[in-house]
N, C-alpha and C positions, 0 to 999 in steps of 0.2 A: 822704231824711231822715225822711219820714212812716213808711215801712215799718220803719226802724230803731227809731223810738220805739215803734211798735206791738209790736215784738218784745220790748222791755224792759218793757212794761206788764204787771203781774200779773193773772192771771185772777180774775174775781170769783167768790165762793162760790156765788152764785145760778146762774151758768152751769154750774158743776159739778153742782149738784143737778138742773137741767133735763136735762142730758145723761144723768145716771144714771137718771132717771125714764124717759127715752125708751128707754134700753137695756132696762130691765126690762119696759116695755110691749111692745117688739118681741119679747122672748123669750116673754112670755106669749101674745101673738097667734100667734107661730109654733108654740108648743106646742099651742095649741087647734086650729089648722088641721091640724097633723100628726096629732093624736089623732082628729079628725073624719074625715080622709081615710084614715088608716091602718087604721081599723076597717071600712072598706068592702071589698067583695070585690076590687075592682081598685085599692085604695089604694096598695099599694107601687109598682105600675106608674106611677100618676099622679105619685108623688113623684120617681121616677127620670126620667120625661119632663120634669118641671119643672126638675130639676137640669141635664139636658142642654140645655134651652132657655136657661137662664141662662148656661151655659158658652159656647154658640154666640153669644149676644148679646155677651158680653164680648170674645170673639175678634174678632168683626166690628168692634166699636168700636175695638179696638186697631189693627187693620189700617187702618181708615179714618183714624184720627188720624195714624198714621205716614206714610201716603201724602200727606196734605195739609199736613203740618207743614213740608215742604221746598220748597214752591212759591215761586217768586221773588216778591219784593214788587212790588206794582203801582207804576207810575210816577206822577208827579204828575199829578193830574187823571184818573187811571184810564185813560189812553190806552196803547196798546201801543207798543213800541219799533220804529221804522223808520228806515232810512238812505236818504239821497238824495245825488245827485251834487253838491249845493250845499255839503254839509258833509264829504264823504268823498272824498279824492283821493289817498291814498297807501296803502302796504302795511300800515301800522299800523291804519288804519281798516278795511281788509279783514279783518285778523285779528280786530278787534273785532266785525265783522259775523259772522264765522264762529263767534265765541264765543257768539253768541245761540242757536246750534243745539245741541240735545241729542239725540244719536242713540245710545241704549243698545245697539242691535243692530249698531252699526258695528264693534265689536271694537277691539282695540289698533291703534295706528298702525303702518303697514308700515315695515319697515326700509329703509335706503338701498339694499340689494341688490335689493329687490323693487319699486323705483320707477323711473320715467323722468320726464324733463322735457318739458313741452309749452309751446308758446307759443300762446295763444288770443286772438282778437279777436272781439268781438261787439258789436252795436248794440242799445241798449235805450232805452226812454222815459226822459226826464229827469224822474222823478217820485219822491217819497218812497217808499222801500221797494224800488225796482227793483234797486239794488245788493245789498241784503240778500237778495232772492230768489235772485240768482245765487250768493251765498255759501252759502246754505242748500242749493241744488242740488249745489254742489261738495262740501260737507261730507258730504252723504249718500253720496257715492261715495268717501269717505276721501281727498279731494284737498286738498293743502296749497297755500295761496296764498303764493307767495314774493314777488312784486312785482305792483304794479297801477299802471297809468297810465290817465288819462281824457282823451279827446279830444272836447271839446264840438263839437256840430254845430248847424246852424240848427234841425234837427228831431231831437231825441234826443241820445244820447251814445255814443261808441265807447269801450268798456272793453277794455284790453289787459292780459292776465294772463300771468304766468310761473308755471306750475303744476308741482307734483311729485305724480304720480299713480301708483297701483298698475300694475304691468306688465300685469296681467290685464284692465284696463279697456280696452275697445275704443273707437276714435274715434267710431264711429257711436252708441254708447251715450251717450258724453259729449255729442255734438252734440244728441241727442234730449233729454237732460236740460236743456241750456241753452235749447233751443227752448221746452220746457215752462215754464221759469222766466221767459220773456219776451224772450229774446235772439233776434236775427235777423241774417241775413248773417254767420253765424258762420264763422270761418276758424281752422283748427287745424293746426299743424305741429310736428315734433320740434324740440327745442332742445338745447343743450349747455351745458357749464359756463361758457363765455364769456358766455352771456346772463345770468349771475347778477350781473353788474356793474350797478349802478343807472344809470338814464338820465342824470342829470347828470354822473357820472364818465365814462361812455362818450362823451358829447358833448364834454366837455372834452378827452378823449384824441384824438378826431377833429379838433378844432380845433387841437390842438398839432401833429398830423401835417400838417395843411394848412398851418400857418404855416411849417413847416420845408421843405416841398417843394411846389411848385406842381403837380407830377404826382400828388399825393395827393388832389386835390379829387374826381375821379371815383370813386376808391376810397372816400373818406370818405362821399360821398353814397350809394354802394351799401351800405355797412355801416350807415349811418343809416336807410335806408329798406327794407332787406331785399332780397330777390331782385327786381331790376328791371333794365331795359335802359336804358343811358345812351348818348346820341349827342351828340357835340360837333360842331356844324355851324359851319364858319368863315364869316366875313362874305362872303368871295369864295372860291369853290371853286378847286381847282388848275387847272381848265380855263377859268377866267375868268368862269364864269357865277355868278349870285347863288345863294347856298346855300338860299334860301327865306325864309319869313317869320321875321323876327327877333322876339325876345321883348321886351315892354315893360320899362321900367326896373324896375318893381316886380314883374315876373314874371307868370305866368298859371297858373291851376289849373283843370283840367277833369276832375274825377273821377279817372280812371286815368292822366291825362297831366299832367305838370308841365313848364312851359317857363320857363327863367330866362335872363337876359342874361349872356353870358360876358364877364368882364372883359377878356379878350384880343381880343374881337370875336366876332360871331356869336351863337349861342345854344346852350344846353345843354338837351336834351330828355330827360326821364325818363319811362319808361312802366312801369306795373305793372298789366297787364290783370286779374290775378286778385284784386286788392284795391284799392279806391279810396283815394286819398290823403286825409288829413284836413287841415284848416287848420293844426293844430299842426305836422304834419310839413312842410307847405309853409313855415311860418315858420322852422323849424329849418334846412331846406335853403337858404332864402334868406339866413339869417344866415351860413352857411358860405361861400356865394358872395360875400357882401359882405366877409367877412374876407379872402378871396383877393384881391378887388379892391383893398382898402386896402394890402395888403402888396406887391403888384406882382410882377413876374417874379422867381423865386428858384429856385435849384438848389443842392444841396450841392456844395461845391467840393473835398472831400477826394479824394486820389489814392491809388492802390495800384500799387506798382512790382513788376513780375515780371521774371524772368530766363529767356530762352528757352534751349532746349537748346544752341544754338551759342554762348551767352554774351552775346547782346545783351539789353539792358534795355529794357523797354517799360512804359508807364504806362497804367493803365486808370482812367478817370474818367467822371463823368456829362457829357453834352453837352447843349447847348440851341441856341437860334437865334444866339447869339453865335459859334458855330462854323460858321456857314453858309459863309463864304468859304473856310475850310480844307477843308470837306467838298466844295465844288465843285472845288477844286484837286485833291483826291483823285480825283474823278470824271474829271477830265481825264487823269489818269495811268492810269486803268483801261482795259482793252481793251473792245472792243464785246461780245465774248463774255461777259466777266465782268458787264458791266452788263445784258446780256440775261438772263442766268441770275437776276439779282437782281430785275429789275423786270418781266419777262415781257411786254415790249412794246417800242415804239419807244424806242431809247436817247436820241434827241434830246430827249425830254421828262423825262429822269431828273432834271436839275437843278431842274425845277419841283416835283418831289415833296419836295425836301429841306426847304423851309420848313415844310411840314406835318409831316414826320417828326421834325424837331428840336423841335417845339413840345411842351412838357411837358404840355399839355392832352390830347394824344392818346396819351400813353404815356411810356415812359422810353427814353432812348438812352444807350448806353455807347460811348465813343470810346477808341481805342487810338492812342497817339502815341509816337514814338521819342524818344530822348534829345535830338535836335535840335529837337523840338517839332512835327515833321511828322505829320499825321494819316494813318494807314495802314489803319484798319479802323473800321467802325461796326456796332453791334448794336442792334436796335430791339425793344422790347416794346410792342406796340400794343394799346390797348383797342378792341376791335371789338364794340360792343354788350355782350352778356353773354359774349363769347368773347375769347380773347387770342391774338394772332399774334406769332410771333418771326421775325425776318429778319436776315440777315447780309450784309455786303459787306466783302471783304478785298482790298486792292490786290494786283495780280498778283505783284509781286516778294516779297510777304510771305505768300503762300499756302503751305499744307502745312508750317507750322511750329507748329501747335497753337493758333494765335490764335483761329480760328473756334470750336473746341471750348471754349476757355476763356471766350470771350464767351457762348456758348450756355449753358454751365453757370451763369454768373452771372445771365443773364436768367431762367433757370428758377428760380433761388433767389429772385429778385425776384418772380416770379409766385406762388410758394408763399407768400411773405410777404404778398402782396396778397390771398391767399385764392382764387386762381384754381383751378378744378378741372382744367383742361387747357390746353395750348398747342398751336398748330398752325403748321406751316410750309408755305408754298406754293412749290414749286420745279419742276424738270423732272427726269425720270428720268435724264437724262444728267449731272445735277449730283451727281456721286459724293461731292464734298466735304461738301455739306449732308446727304446721306443718312448718311454716316459719322458726322458730328457728332451727328445725332439718335440714332443707334444707340449712341453712346458715353455717352448719358445713362443707359443701363441702366434704362429705364422701359418700361411697356407701350405699344406703338406700334400705331396703326391707319393703314392705307394706303388711299388712294383715288386712282384714276387716271381722269381725264376729259380726252379730246382732247389727250393728251400732257402734261397738267399733273398733277403729283404733289402730293397733300396728305397730309402726315404729321402725325398727332395724337398727342401724348404725354399720357397721363393722370397727373395729379399727386395723386390722392386719397391714396395711401399714401407720398408722397415725404417723406423726412426732410429737414428744413430744415438746410442746412449753415450754418456760421457766416458772418455777413455780413462783407464786406470793410469796411475803415475808412471808405470814402466813403459807405457806407450806415448805419454805426453812428453817425455824427456826428448828434447831436441826438436820438437814439432814447431 
């Protein structure tokens, strides 16, 4: 309002006279100085030098004004801006931190064809500005922060990033930049498009899978915690000896080892030697186990009916410990040779393995039954630490009808769905049926023979996932 009134106020005649007098005086002084200098021997040169000096001074003043006219305004109190883990815990805050960085020499952002995804985890001090320093280091290398999770520790904070970086950026260069920015114990590995799902959505999906199928718990834990080795130890081993120290009710965390109480008895041990677990990861894993305990034993009950070449109909379905009596009856009908090829040991102990094999905690079991309801074949997909074993048992009267190959193909499909990189079968060289079934998969196979035992490994890296049968589609 004050400036508007001043604009409308008329100029006083005295101000006009003063300005006109000042102009005449300046012209007179300039003329006197020009005449005095111009009549000297070097007068013209002095006038030209003075003009150049005035032009240089005006140019410098213009450059200086333009450079400092776009400076960011100071914050309240004159303090610089800094970010701490007490106020920044998500990807929006990370983007804000990266926005604080101005890197004129960085050039345009790389296109999608020139970038790769990385998952990075590093430990920093929980102090104001620590996260901003990491974001500045990433911005200098033209790295885009897609997601950010923080895991508070007793000393410091673990920051987990999902990054989109230029293809030309080397891992060592990135690691050195993070170390210079204050990060320690840095771990970096390649990621893929599946990692773009935010953490809450991914955890809810894992909880849903666990709720539908008890056999999903080890797989859900592995996907939650990354590359790790999971062992399920029963309360009493199949030989009758104690399985070892059981976990307390609330679980136990020892840096790279996590031990949780198994709802079905015994303990679940999770090991990740290359990266210590955080209390946040321990709490998430314990929540999944508690969900499994509340829901109790559960297995999808859908069935899939097949017709054999000779016209007989068989039903393929999931099996669990409720099928223990039918599985033992099938054992009684199998010959010693068939049982020996399956269990590679004394056949008198075969029945004692069944309770372990039919437990959904240790893997998935497919059962084949006839139209009359009699069990005639079992196929097992067993979680063996970070490896996966497949095993088949077909009753003598039902062998050489394609049942074994059908079961094996379905087990491999389940393994691919579970994210397994390979499956292996332990048999004997004389077991031509199992060898033929593995070859029918049309996958790259590796063979190892030790003391008459044949181990066949099928690599699943490039295996196309065939459509799941109805008993696996239920609830997906």
